[in-house]
C-alpha positions in Angstrom: -43.5 101.2 -138.3 -40.6 103.6 -137.9 -40.6 105.4 -134.5 -42.0 108.9 -134.8 -41.3 111.9 -132.7 -42.2 111.9 -129.0 -44.5 114.8 -128.2 -43.7 116.5 -124.9 -46.4 118.9 -123.8 -46.9 121.3 -121.0 -50.4 120.9 -119.5 -50.2 124.2 -117.5 -50.7 124.7 -113.8 -53.7 122.3 -113.5 -56.9 123.8 -114.6 -58.2 123.0 -118.2 -58.7 126.8 -118.6 -54.9 127.2 -118.9 -54.2 124.4 -121.4 -53.1 125.7 -124.8 -55.2 124.6 -127.8 -52.1 123.1 -129.5 -51.5 120.9 -126.4 -55.1 119.7 -126.5 -54.7 118.8 -130.2 -51.5 116.9 -129.5 -53.1 114.9 -126.7 -56.2 114.1 -128.8 -54.0 112.8 -131.6 -51.8 110.7 -129.3 -52.0 106.9 -129.3 -50.2 106.5 -125.9 -50.1 108.8 -122.9 -47.4 109.1 -120.2 -47.9 111.5 -117.3 -48.3 112.2 -113.6 -51.4 111.5 -111.7 -52.9 115.0 -112.1 -52.0 115.0 -115.8 -53.9 111.8 -116.5 -56.9 113.0 -114.5 -56.9 116.2 -116.7 -56.5 114.0 -119.9 -58.0 110.6 -119.2 -56.4 108.1 -121.6 -59.6 106.1 -122.2 -58.8 102.9 -124.0 -55.3 104.1 -125.0 -52.3 102.5 -123.4 -50.7 104.8 -120.7 -48.2 104.9 -117.9 -48.3 107.0 -114.8 -45.0 108.7 -113.9 -43.7 107.5 -110.6 -40.4 107.4 -108.7 -38.9 104.8 -111.1 -38.0 107.2 -114.0 -35.9 104.5 -115.8 -39.0 102.4 -116.1 -40.9 105.4 -117.6 -38.1 105.9 -120.2 -38.1 102.2 -121.0 -41.9 102.3 -121.5 -41.6 105.3 -123.8 -38.8 103.6 -125.8 -40.9 100.5 -126.3 -44.2 102.2 -127.1 -42.8 104.7 -129.6 -42.0 101.8 -131.9 -45.7 101.3 -132.6 -47.6 104.3 -131.1 -47.5 108.1 -131.2 -46.4 108.8 -127.6 -47.3 112.0 -125.8 -45.6 112.8 -122.5 -47.7 115.1 -120.3 -45.7 117.3 -118.0 -47.0 119.8 -115.4 -46.6 123.5 -116.1 -44.0 124.2 -118.8 -41.7 121.3 -120.0 -38.8 123.6 -120.2 -38.9 124.5 -116.5 -37.8 121.8 -113.9 -39.4 118.8 -115.6 -38.5 115.4 -117.1 -37.3 117.1 -120.3 -33.5 116.8 -119.5 -33.9 113.0 -119.0 -35.9 112.7 -122.2 -33.2 114.7 -124.1 -30.5 112.5 -122.7 -32.3 109.3 -123.6 -33.8 110.1 -126.9 -32.0 113.2 -128.2 -33.5 116.7 -128.7 -34.3 116.0 -132.4 -36.5 113.1 -131.5 -38.7 115.3 -129.3 -41.4 117.8 -130.3 -41.9 120.1 -127.3 -45.0 122.2 -126.9 -44.7 124.7 -124.0 -47.3 125.4 -121.3 -48.0 127.9 -118.7 -46.0 127.2 -115.5 -47.2 127.7 -112.0 -44.3 130.2 -111.6 -45.7 132.3 -114.4 -49.2 132.2 -113.0 -48.0 133.1 -109.5 -46.1 136.1 -110.7 -49.1 137.1 -112.9 -51.4 136.9 -109.8 -49.1 139.2 -107.9 -48.4 141.5 -110.9 -44.6 140.9 -110.7 -42.3 141.0 -113.8 -40.5 137.7 -114.3 -37.2 139.3 -115.4 -36.6 140.6 -111.9 -37.0 137.2 -110.2 -34.5 134.5 -109.2 -36.3 131.2 -109.3 -35.5 127.6 -108.4 -37.2 124.2 -107.7 -37.3 123.1 -104.1 -38.9 119.7 -104.5 -35.7 117.8 -103.8 -35.6 119.0 -100.1 -31.8 119.8 -100.4 -31.6 122.8 -98.1 -28.1 123.7 -99.3 -29.6 124.5 -102.7 -31.2 127.5 -101.1 -27.8 129.1 -100.2 -26.6 130.3 -103.6 -29.8 132.2 -104.5 -29.7 136.0 -104.8 -31.9 137.2 -101.9 -31.3 140.9 -102.8 -33.9 140.2 -105.6 -37.3 138.5 -105.3 -36.9 134.7 -105.1 -39.5 132.2 -106.3 -39.4 128.5 -105.2 -41.5 125.8 -106.9 -42.3 123.5 -104.1 -45.1 122.2 -101.8 -46.2 122.6 -98.2 -43.5 120.4 -96.8 -40.9 122.3 -98.8 -42.2 125.6 -97.6 -41.8 124.5 -94.0 -38.3 123.2 -94.6 -37.2 126.4 -96.5 -38.7 128.7 -93.9 -36.8 126.9 -91.1 -33.5 127.2 -93.0 -34.0 130.8 -94.0 -35.5 132.1 -90.8 -32.3 133.0 -88.9 -31.1 135.2 -91.8 -34.3 136.4 -93.5 -36.9 136.2 -90.7 -38.4 139.6 -91.4 -38.7 139.1 -95.2 -42.2 139.3 -96.6 -43.4 136.2 -98.5 -46.3 135.2 -100.7 -47.4 131.5 -100.6 -49.4 130.5 -103.7 -51.2 127.2 -103.3 -53.1 125.1 -105.9 -52.8 127.8 -108.6 -55.6 127.8 -111.2 -57.7 125.3 -109.2 -61.0 126.1 -107.4 -59.3 125.9 -104.1 -56.5 128.3 -105.1 -55.2 130.2 -102.1 -52.6 133.0 -101.8 -51.3 133.8 -98.4 -49.2 136.9 -97.5 -47.0 136.5 -94.5 -43.4 136.7 -93.3 -40.9 133.9 -92.6 -41.1 134.6 -88.9 -44.9 134.5 -88.8 -45.0 131.2 -90.8 -43.7 129.2 -87.8 -47.1 129.2 -86.1 -49.3 129.5 -89.3 -51.7 126.9 -90.6 -51.0 126.2 -94.3 -52.9 124.3 -96.9 -51.4 121.0 -98.1 -50.4 120.8 -101.7 -48.3 122.2 -104.6 -47.2 125.8 -104.1 -45.0 128.6 -105.3 -43.2 130.4 -102.5 -42.1 134.0 -103.3 -39.6 135.7 -100.9 -39.3 139.4 -101.3 -36.0 141.3 -100.9 -35.3 143.5 -97.9 -37.5 146.6 -97.7 -34.3 148.7 -97.6 -32.0 147.4 -100.4 -28.5 146.4 -99.5 -25.9 148.4 -101.3 -23.1 146.6 -102.9 -20.4 148.4 -100.8 -21.2 148.6 -97.1 -20.1 151.4 -94.7 -18.4 150.4 -91.5 -21.5 151.5 -89.6 -23.6 148.7 -91.3 -21.8 146.0 -89.3 -22.4 144.7 -85.8 -19.2 145.5 -84.0 -17.5 143.8 -81.0 -14.0 143.6 -79.6 -12.8 141.9 -82.8 -10.7 144.0 -85.3 -12.4 145.0 -88.5 -10.9 146.0 -91.9 -11.9 149.6 -92.5 -14.1 150.4 -95.5 -11.4 152.4 -97.3 -9.1 149.3 -97.3 -12.0 146.7 -97.5 -13.5 148.2 -100.7 -10.1 148.3 -102.4 -9.5 144.7 -101.5 -12.8 143.6 -102.9 -12.1 145.5 -106.1 -8.6 144.0 -106.4 -10.0 140.5 -105.8 -12.9 141.1 -108.3 -14.9 137.9 -107.4 -17.1 136.4 -110.1 -20.8 135.8 -109.3 -20.1 132.1 -108.9 -16.7 132.3 -107.1 -15.6 130.2 -104.2 -14.0 132.6 -101.8 -11.9 132.1 -98.6 -11.7 134.8 -96.0 -8.9 133.7 -93.6 -8.8 135.7 -90.4 -12.4 137.0 -91.0 -12.7 139.1 -87.8 -16.1 140.8 -87.9 -16.8 139.2 -91.3 -16.9 142.5 -93.1 -14.9 141.2 -96.1 -16.8 137.9 -96.2 -20.1 139.8 -96.3 -19.0 142.3 -99.0 -17.7 139.4 -101.1 -20.9 137.4 -100.6 -23.0 140.2 -101.9 -21.0 139.9 -105.2 -21.0 136.1 -105.4 -24.7 135.2 -105.1 -24.1 132.0 -107.1 -20.9 131.0 -105.2 -19.9 130.6 -101.6 -17.7 132.5 -99.1 -15.9 130.5 -96.4 -15.1 132.8 -93.5 -12.5 131.3 -91.0 -11.1 132.6 -87.7 -9.4 131.0 -84.7 -11.2 133.3 -82.4 -14.7 132.1 -81.3 -15.8 135.7 -80.8 -14.9 136.5 -84.4 -16.8 133.4 -85.6 -19.9 134.4 -83.7 -19.7 138.0 -84.9 -19.3 137.0 -88.5 -22.3 134.7 -88.3 -24.4 137.7 -86.8 -23.3 140.0 -89.6 -24.0 137.4 -92.3 -27.4 136.9 -90.8 -28.0 140.7 -90.7 -27.6 140.9 -94.4 -29.4 137.7 -95.2 -26.3 136.1 -96.7 -26.9 132.3 -96.9 -23.8 131.9 -99.1 -21.5 132.6 -96.1 -20.1 129.5 -94.3 -18.4 130.4 -91.1 -15.8 128.0 -89.6 -13.8 128.0 -86.4 -10.2 127.0 -87.1 -6.6 128.0 -87.6 -4.7 128.5 -90.8 -3.2 126.6 -92.6 -4.6 123.4 -91.0 -8.2 124.5 -91.8 -7.4 124.6 -95.5 -7.8 120.8 -95.7 -11.5 121.2 -94.9 -12.3 123.9 -97.5 -13.2 123.5 -101.1 -10.9 124.6 -103.9 -10.9 128.5 -104.0 -11.1 131.0 -106.8 -10.1 133.9 -104.5 -8.5 134.0 -101.1 -8.4 137.0 -98.7 -5.9 136.8 -95.8 -5.6 139.2 -93.0 -3.9 139.4 -89.6 -0.4 138.5 -88.6 1.4 135.6 -86.8 4.5 133.6 -86.6 3.6 131.1 -89.3 2.7 133.6 -92.1 4.9 131.8 -94.6 2.9 128.6 -94.2 -0.4 130.4 -94.2 0.4 132.2 -97.4 2.3 129.4 -99.2 -0.2 126.7 -98.5 -3.0 129.0 -99.6 -1.2 129.7 -102.9 -0.8 126.0 -103.4 -4.6 125.6 -103.4 -5.3 128.2 -106.1 -5.9 127.0 -109.6 -4.7 128.9 -112.7 -6.2 132.3 -112.7 -6.9 132.2 -108.9 -6.1 135.2 -106.8 -4.9 135.9 -103.3 -5.3 139.3 -101.7 -3.4 139.9 -98.5 -3.3 142.8 -96.0 -0.4 143.5 -93.7 0.3 146.3 -91.2 3.8 145.0 -90.3 6.9 145.1 -92.4 7.7 141.5 -91.3 4.5 140.2 -92.9 5.3 142.2 -96.1 8.8 140.7 -96.2 7.4 137.2 -95.7 4.9 137.6 -98.5 7.6 139.1 -100.8 9.8 136.1 -100.2 7.0 133.5 -100.7 5.7 135.2 -103.8 9.1 135.4 -105.4 9.7 131.6 -104.8 6.7 130.9 -107.1 7.5 131.2 -110.8 3.8 130.7 -111.6 2.8 133.9 -109.9 2.4 137.5 -111.0 1.9 139.9 -108.1 1.7 143.6 -107.2 1.2 145.7 -104.1 0.3 149.1 -102.7 0.3 150.9 -99.4 -3.0 152.5 -98.5 -3.0 155.5 -96.1 -6.4 157.0 -95.3 -7.6 159.7 -93.0 -11.1 160.8 -92.1 -12.3 164.3 -91.3 -13.4 164.6 -87.6 -15.2 167.5 -86.1 -13.6 168.8 -82.9 -16.1 171.3 -81.7 -15.9 174.3 -84.1 -12.8 172.8 -85.8 -12.3 170.0 -88.3 -9.2 167.8 -88.3 -7.9 164.7 -90.0 -7.9 161.5 -88.0 -5.4 159.1 -89.7 -5.8 155.4 -89.8 -2.9 153.0 -89.7 -1.2 152.5 -93.2 -2.1 149.1 -94.6 -0.2 147.1 -97.3 -2.4 145.3 -99.8 -0.6 142.6 -101.8 -2.3 140.7 -104.7 -1.0 137.5 -106.3 -2.4 135.7 -109.2 -1.6 132.2 -110.5 -0.7 132.5 -114.2 -2.7 130.6 -116.7 -0.6 127.8 -118.3 
């Protein structure tokens, strides 16, 4: 007997009411079943050979490989096979043309249906692996849905609480079952809340007041640490033009204003904010938390030594001044790959001269610059006058693609 196609079917969220007729037909015709514990309870194999999916996935794939030689194998997967399932491993082992995939209704779909939420507005991810760092790149300016369970909810809430404690959440347990339970809460309230045990979808809502993509100076917590003013900051961000998945360095982060603005534009990337001043580090952490930016990593350290502990960047912002500007700039450029950019601010001619020299020593760079001089209207009693800010040089360098 020549091996036939392996049927991979989605059994829905759990209740037989949500199983598609085509799935039932495929299971009825199958000669061998492979599935998780709940799937095999929903579709008892009877006298047919079967294997329950456990932690040893290689053994499962080997079993399918052997049985498909003599049996029509049907793999039963929870929800929809196309969403966080065994399907990628099956594709790798057997090839997509060997599989016949029949979709199902996922618990994510059912959770959003219960809440009346359109799916196209939601960022979603699986949080069964317990890797808390996987939570950081998600875009929390939109609703976020996590496929998880009670332990995952506790872990996610602990990680997200410092930044998103006031966010409203819906916790959807045992969807489609008789003991289905949907709890409305907030991340802060969940600390002391009793929760059911079992599979769940956790939906985190965006802030009640949406965060604008460009923030005014008044949005930031201020201290005795210098802050790049919004007229300069917004132009720097525009010149840097970070992609949604960019790795960004902010060297000399100060209050973290540039790091926060960049993080809003790089929901799928990370921003590394560095300063040698502990007060600046603390202030940047507070501002990142204020906007719920989990993709900002704040580090205490001095450039250029700190570069050895940072991942390869796509974009670097450098501010401040100091005696070792040539090393700070030169070693940053050395870490940029082709197409990578460096945006530097300077208020002294000495820093501009250093950057000019370092840039011109690199034949693989193209660079430009501008001097920004801004003034704001200030009301002085019945009169209005201009209050000038210090002129700031903004220099931009880009590694040329080979």
